C-alpha positions as CSV (number, residue, x, y, z in Angstrom):
1,M,-10.4,-5.0,18.2
2,G,-7.5,-6.6,20.1
3,L,-8.4,-9.8,20.1
4,S,-6.2,-12.3,21.5
5,W,-4.8,-15.7,19.3
6,Y,-7.0,-17.8,21.2
7,Q,-10.0,-16.2,20.5
8,Y,-9.0,-16.5,17.3
9,A,-8.3,-19.9,17.2
10,S,-11.7,-20.6,18.4
11,R,-12.9,-19.0,15.8
12,L,-11.3,-20.8,13.2
13,P,-11.9,-24.9,13.7
14,L,-13.0,-25.4,10.7
15,A,-10.9,-23.1,8.1
16,M,-7.9,-23.6,9.6
17,N,-8.2,-27.8,9.0
18,L,-5.6,-27.1,5.9
19,G,-6.2,-30.4,5.0
20,K,-8.7,-29.8,3.6
21,V,-7.7,-27.2,0.7
22,R,-7.4,-27.9,-2.1
23,T,-4.2,-27.5,-5.0
24,A,-3.6,-27.1,-8.1
25,T,-3.2,-30.2,-9.2
26,A,-6.2,-31.6,-11.2
27,P,-6.9,-30.1,-14.6
28,L,-10.3,-28.2,-14.2
29,P,-13.7,-28.3,-16.1
30,A,-14.4,-25.8,-18.9
31,Q,-16.5,-23.5,-17.4
32,E,-13.7,-23.1,-13.8
33,Q,-10.9,-22.9,-16.8
34,K,-12.4,-20.1,-18.5
35,T,-13.5,-18.4,-14.8
36,V,-9.6,-18.2,-13.9
37,E,-8.2,-16.6,-17.7
38,R,-10.8,-14.0,-17.2
39,I,-9.9,-13.1,-14.0
40,K,-6.0,-13.1,-14.8
41,Q,-7.0,-10.8,-17.9
42,E,-8.7,-8.8,-15.9
43,T,-5.6,-8.2,-13.2
44,F,-3.4,-7.0,-16.0
45,A,-5.3,-4.7,-18.1
46,H,-5.7,-3.5,-13.9
47,N,-2.0,-3.5,-13.2
48,R,-1.0,-1.3,-15.5
49,D,0.8,1.2,-13.7
50,N,0.1,2.5,-9.9
51,I,-3.1,4.7,-11.0
52,D,-4.8,1.7,-12.6
53,R,-4.5,-0.2,-9.8
54,T,-5.4,2.6,-7.3
55,R,-8.3,3.2,-8.6
56,A,-9.7,-0.9,-9.4
57,Y,-9.5,-1.4,-5.2
58,L,-11.3,1.6,-5.0
59,S,-13.7,0.8,-7.7
60,F,-13.8,-3.0,-6.1
61,Y,-14.6,-1.4,-2.5
62,Q,-17.3,0.7,-3.9
63,K,-19.0,-2.7,-5.0
64,H,-18.2,-4.4,-1.8
65,P,-17.4,-2.8,1.1
66,Q,-17.7,-5.8,3.0
67,I,-14.1,-6.3,2.2
68,H,-12.4,-3.7,4.4
69,W,-9.2,-4.8,2.8
70,A,-9.9,-3.4,-0.8
71,L,-10.3,0.6,1.2
72,L,-7.1,-0.2,3.3
73,A,-4.7,-1.5,0.0
74,H,-6.6,1.8,-2.5
75,L,-4.7,4.3,0.3
76,V,-1.9,2.8,0.8
77,S,-1.1,2.1,-2.8
78,R,-2.1,6.0,-3.0
79,N,1.0,6.4,-0.7
80,A,3.2,4.0,-3.2
81,G,2.2,6.7,-5.7
82,W,3.0,9.7,-3.9
83,S,6.6,7.9,-2.7
84,M,7.4,7.3,-6.9
85,T,6.8,10.8,-7.7
86,D,9.4,12.3,-4.9
87,L,11.7,10.4,-6.2
88,R,10.9,13.0,-9.7
89,G,9.5,16.6,-7.4
90,E,11.4,19.3,-6.3
91,L,13.6,18.1,-3.0
92,L,14.4,14.2,-3.4
93,P,16.6,14.3,-6.9
94,R,18.4,17.4,-5.4
95,L,20.0,14.8,-2.8
96,L,19.6,11.1,-4.8
97,R,21.7,9.9,-7.9
98,A,20.1,9.3,-11.4
99,K,20.5,5.7,-10.9
100,E,19.1,6.0,-7.5
101,Q,15.8,7.3,-8.3
102,Q,15.4,4.5,-10.6
103,D,16.1,2.1,-8.4
104,Y,14.0,3.3,-5.6
105,F,11.0,3.7,-8.2
106,S,11.7,0.4,-9.7
107,F,11.5,-0.8,-5.9
108,L,8.4,0.7,-4.8
109,E,7.4,-0.1,-8.3
110,R,8.1,-4.4,-8.2
111,G,6.1,-4.1,-5.3
112,N,2.8,-2.5,-5.9
113,W,2.9,-4.5,-8.8
114,L,3.2,-7.9,-7.1
115,I,0.6,-7.1,-4.5
116,F,-1.6,-6.5,-6.9
117,H,-1.2,-9.3,-9.2
118,D,-1.6,-11.8,-6.1
119,A,-4.4,-9.9,-4.5
120,Y,-6.6,-8.7,-7.3
121,P,-7.3,-12.3,-8.1
122,Q,-8.3,-13.3,-4.7
123,L,-10.9,-9.9,-4.9
124,L,-12.1,-11.2,-8.3
125,L,-12.6,-14.4,-7.2
126,Y,-15.1,-13.7,-4.1
127,E,-16.8,-11.3,-6.7
128,E,-17.5,-14.4,-8.8
129,S,-18.5,-16.2,-5.7
130,V,-20.6,-14.0,-4.8
131,R,-22.7,-13.4,-8.4
132,R,-22.8,-17.7,-8.7
133,Q,-23.3,-17.7,-4.9
134,T,-20.9,-20.4,-4.3
135,N,-17.7,-20.9,-2.9
136,L,-15.0,-20.8,-5.7
137,F,-11.9,-20.7,-3.8
138,Y,-10.6,-24.0,-4.5
139,L,-9.7,-21.8,-7.6
140,L,-6.9,-19.5,-5.4
141,P,-4.2,-22.2,-6.1
142,H,-4.7,-22.4,-10.6
143,L,-3.9,-18.0,-9.7
144,G,-0.9,-18.7,-7.9
145,V,-2.4,-17.9,-4.5
146,S,-1.0,-19.0,-1.5
147,T,-2.8,-22.2,-0.3
148,F,-3.4,-20.2,3.8
149,M,-6.1,-17.4,2.0
150,Q,-8.2,-20.3,0.8
151,A,-8.3,-21.2,3.9
152,I,-8.8,-17.8,5.2
153,W,-11.5,-16.9,2.2
154,N,-13.5,-20.3,3.1
155,H,-13.7,-19.1,6.8
156,F,-14.9,-15.7,5.3
157,W,-17.1,-17.4,3.3
158,K,-19.2,-19.2,6.2
159,T,-18.9,-16.1,8.8
160,T,-18.1,-12.9,7.1
161,D,-15.9,-11.8,9.5
162,K,-14.4,-8.7,8.1
163,E,-11.1,-8.4,10.8
164,L,-10.3,-11.6,10.6
165,L,-10.1,-11.0,6.6
166,A,-8.8,-8.0,6.1
167,I,-5.6,-9.3,9.1
168,G,-5.3,-12.2,6.9
169,L,-5.1,-10.5,3.7
170,I,-2.4,-8.2,5.2
171,I,-0.2,-11.5,6.5
172,N,-0.2,-12.6,2.9
173,E,0.9,-9.7,1.2
174,Q,3.5,-9.1,3.3
175,N,4.7,-12.7,3.4
176,Y,4.3,-12.3,-1.3
177,L,6.4,-9.3,-0.7
178,E,9.0,-10.7,1.7
179,E,9.8,-13.8,-0.3
180,Q,9.1,-12.1,-4.3
181,V,11.3,-9.2,-3.5
182,M,12.7,-8.3,0.3
183,K,14.4,-11.5,-0.5
184,D,15.9,-10.8,-4.1
185,T,19.7,-9.9,-4.1
186,A,19.5,-7.4,-6.6
187,Y,17.3,-4.9,-4.2
188,Q,19.4,-6.4,-1.5
189,N,22.0,-4.7,-3.0
190,S,20.5,-1.5,-5.0
191,V,18.0,-0.3,-2.2
192,V,18.0,-1.7,1.2
193,R,21.4,-1.9,2.2
194,T,21.9,1.7,0.7
195,I,22.8,4.4,2.6
196,P,20.0,6.9,1.8
197,F,17.4,3.7,2.7
198,A,19.2,3.9,6.3
199,L,19.0,7.3,6.5
200,Q,15.0,7.7,5.5
201,E,14.8,5.2,9.2
202,L,17.1,6.9,10.7
203,L,15.3,10.5,10.2
204,Q,11.7,9.3,10.4
205,L,11.4,9.9,6.5
206,N,8.8,7.5,6.3
207,V,4.7,8.1,6.9
208,I,2.2,6.7,5.3
209,L,-0.6,9.2,5.8
210,L,-4.4,8.5,5.5
211,P,-6.2,11.4,4.4
212,H,-9.8,12.0,5.5
213,R,-12.8,14.8,5.5
214,K,-15.8,14.6,7.8
215,V,-18.6,13.8,5.5
216,A,-20.5,17.1,7.0
217,D,-17.5,19.5,6.2
218,E,-18.0,21.3,3.1
219,Q,-15.9,20.8,-0.5
220,G,-12.9,22.6,0.4
221,S,-12.0,21.9,4.2
222,S,-8.7,21.5,5.4
223,L,-8.3,17.5,5.6
224,Q,-6.9,15.9,9.0
225,L,-3.8,13.0,8.4
226,A,-3.8,10.0,10.3
227,G,-1.1,7.6,9.2
228,E,1.9,5.9,10.7
229,R,5.5,6.4,10.9
230,V,7.0,3.4,8.5
231,F,10.2,1.8,10.6
232,H,12.6,-0.8,9.9
233,F,10.2,-1.9,6.6
234,A,13.2,-4.6,5.5
235,S,11.5,-6.6,8.6
236,L,8.6,-8.6,7.6
237,P,6.9,-9.0,11.8
238,E,7.9,-4.7,11.6
239,R,5.5,-4.5,7.9
240,I,2.8,-6.5,9.3
241,S,3.2,-4.9,12.5
242,L,2.1,-1.7,10.4
243,G,-0.8,-3.1,8.2
244,K,-2.4,-3.9,11.5
245,R,-2.0,-0.6,12.7
246,L,-3.1,1.2,9.4
247,Y,-6.1,-1.6,9.6
248,S,-7.1,-0.8,13.0
249,L,-7.1,3.3,12.6
250,L,-9.2,3.1,9.7
251,F,-11.6,1.1,10.8
252,G,-11.2,0.4,14.9
253,A,-12.8,2.1,17.4
254,M,-12.4,6.0,16.0
255,N,-13.9,4.4,12.5
256,R,-12.0,6.9,10.0
257,Q,-13.6,4.6,7.4
258,E,-16.2,7.1,5.7
259,A,-14.1,10.3,5.8
260,A,-11.3,8.2,3.9
261,Y,-13.9,7.0,2.0
262,A,-15.4,9.9,1.4
263,W,-12.3,11.9,0.4
264,A,-10.8,9.1,-1.7
265,L,-14.2,9.5,-3.6
266,E,-14.2,13.3,-4.3
267,Q,-10.7,13.2,-5.0
268,P,-8.8,10.8,-7.6
269,H,-5.5,9.6,-7.6
270,T,-2.9,10.8,-9.8
271,G,0.4,10.0,-8.0
272,S,1.0,13.8,-7.1
273,R,1.0,15.7,-2.9
274,K,-0.9,18.1,-4.4
275,D,-4.0,15.7,-3.8
276,Y,-4.5,16.1,-0.5
277,W,-2.2,19.5,0.1
278,P,-2.6,21.7,-2.7
279,H,-1.5,24.7,-0.7
280,L,1.9,23.1,-0.1
281,F,2.4,21.6,-3.6
282,H,1.8,21.9,-7.3
283,D,2.0,19.4,-10.3
284,V,3.9,22.1,-12.4
285,N,7.2,22.9,-11.4
286,D,7.3,26.7,-10.9
287,T,11.2,26.7,-10.2
288,A,13.5,28.0,-12.8
289,P,16.0,25.1,-14.2
290,G,19.3,25.1,-12.9
291,K,19.3,27.8,-9.7
292,S,20.4,26.6,-6.5
293,Y,17.4,26.2,-4.3
294,Q,16.3,28.3,-1.5
295,A,13.9,27.0,1.6
296,K,10.4,27.7,1.0
297,L,9.0,26.3,4.0
298,L,8.6,27.3,7.4
299,N,6.0,25.4,9.9
300,C,4.5,23.9,7.2
301,Q,3.8,27.0,5.4
302,L,5.5,28.6,2.1
303,R,7.3,31.4,2.8
304,Q,6.3,34.5,1.8
305,G,7.1,35.1,-1.7
306,T,7.8,31.6,-2.5
307,K,6.4,29.1,-4.9
308,R,4.8,25.7,-4.4
309,L,7.1,22.3,-4.1
310,F,7.6,20.5,-7.2
311,S,5.4,17.0,-6.5
312,P,4.2,15.8,-10.3
313,T,1.6,13.4,-11.0
314,L,2.9,9.8,-11.6
315,R,2.5,9.3,-15.2
316,Q,4.6,13.2,-15.7
317,V,7.1,11.4,-14.6
318,W,7.0,7.3,-15.1
319,R,6.0,5.6,-17.7
320,P,4.9,1.9,-17.5
321,I,7.6,-0.7,-16.8
322,H,7.2,-4.6,-18.0
323,H,7.2,-6.7,-15.4
324,E,8.8,-10.6,-15.2
325,P,6.4,-13.2,-13.8
326,P,6.8,-13.6,-9.8
327,K,8.6,-16.9,-8.8
328,E,6.4,-19.7,-8.5
329,L,6.1,-20.3,-4.2
330,D,3.7,-21.1,-1.9
331,W,5.4,-18.9,0.7
332,Y,2.6,-20.6,3.1
333,K,4.5,-23.9,3.0
334,K,7.6,-22.3,5.5
335,K,5.7,-20.6,7.9
336,S,3.4,-23.3,9.8
337,D,3.5,-21.3,12.5
338,V,1.6,-18.1,10.9
339,W,-1.6,-18.3,12.5
340,R,0.1,-15.7,15.9
341,M,0.1,-13.3,13.7
342,L,-3.4,-13.1,13.6
343,T,-3.3,-11.3,17.4
344,R,-4.6,-7.5,16.5
345,T,-3.1,-4.5,17.7
346,E,-4.5,-1.3,18.8
347,E,-4.3,2.0,17.7
348,T,-2.0,4.3,19.3
349,A,-3.0,7.4,20.5
350,N,0.3,8.8,19.3
351,A,-0.6,7.3,16.0
352,V,-3.3,9.4,14.9
353,E,-2.7,12.8,13.7
354,M,0.4,12.5,11.4
355,S,0.6,16.2,9.5
356,E,2.9,17.7,12.2
357,A,4.6,14.8,11.6
358,Y,4.7,14.8,7.5
359,C,5.3,18.4,8.5
360,Q,8.2,17.4,10.0
361,A,9.4,15.1,7.6
362,L,8.9,17.6,4.7
363,A,11.6,19.8,6.8
364,K,14.1,17.3,7.1
365,I,14.2,17.3,3.7
366,E,14.5,20.5,2.6
367,W,17.0,20.8,5.2
368,A,19.4,18.3,3.8
369,V,18.3,19.8,0.0
370,V,19.8,23.6,1.5
371,A,23.0,22.0,3.4
372,R,23.9,20.0,0.2
373,T,23.3,23.4,-2.2
374,R,25.7,25.3,0.4
375,I,27.9,22.5,0.2
376,L,28.2,22.3,-3.6
377,G,27.7,25.7,-4.6
């Protein structure tokens, strides 16, 4: 961890020669065309909703643990699901209008869908390359994947550089998200520039959690929550930096990989925050309809006599939606200086244990709900 750009550049003399990267111009032989179509169909089949995507990442990592990014993607995708269900949970519906809830869900769902649409074909093509024992990454342009990733995968095929592949995928997916979602006028106006979106950052309510249980722990022992606060989500460099920090948390010096993987296998993803904190969250709504909200939390524990916070499963509250195809573009053609982004960031001490930070975020949301209830009656 912490390698400089110059050290990375010295490891990429061949892979970074984009003059050797093929583009999707010539027709494919029948076998390769069949491979491309199969990968597209399989990607579509697993891209139904956040639950399917998140499971697919974990299933792939089980077969190919050398692809670190797949485990990171699984855990981050869990967080996307939790954010989606928060919009229909105990607290946020008391702060956000129905249209704001729908707009936020569409924003989260579109991003989650797009990243899977772009990344999962890359994983399947790697799997097919391994099966056939030949480099098939020249097919990536036929799957709509950036020439940047063709260079990265070619390098990985030669060197098995797991870290650089993971960072390359982080850079690729965030640039892809930037072009497909963050620059979209509709999302800018409905989500990114809205007051609630700004308040989330101001109050530090956005936290990405990486639950992990030590393999030696007994079933049912308390989890640890590593993670990172999300600042300036609208900034591409900040999102890339966040991805690198999360990767360092998972695979860096502390190496939480095994503990996080053990928990992920043990606990299926439902979208409910009950998955990791069943002492605070329940996927059944125990609050009587129409009743004004009463504070439930005290120092991240339930007050005496109160019910757990409602955190529904994703499929309880959101149905799969139809997505329009992404714009056909290669973001890399506009980013000739992208290689400097391959530098690494070290894990910071205050970014390790996030239970307290998440408790504080919950308390702030509840405080806002209670204040609104008192004002409106």
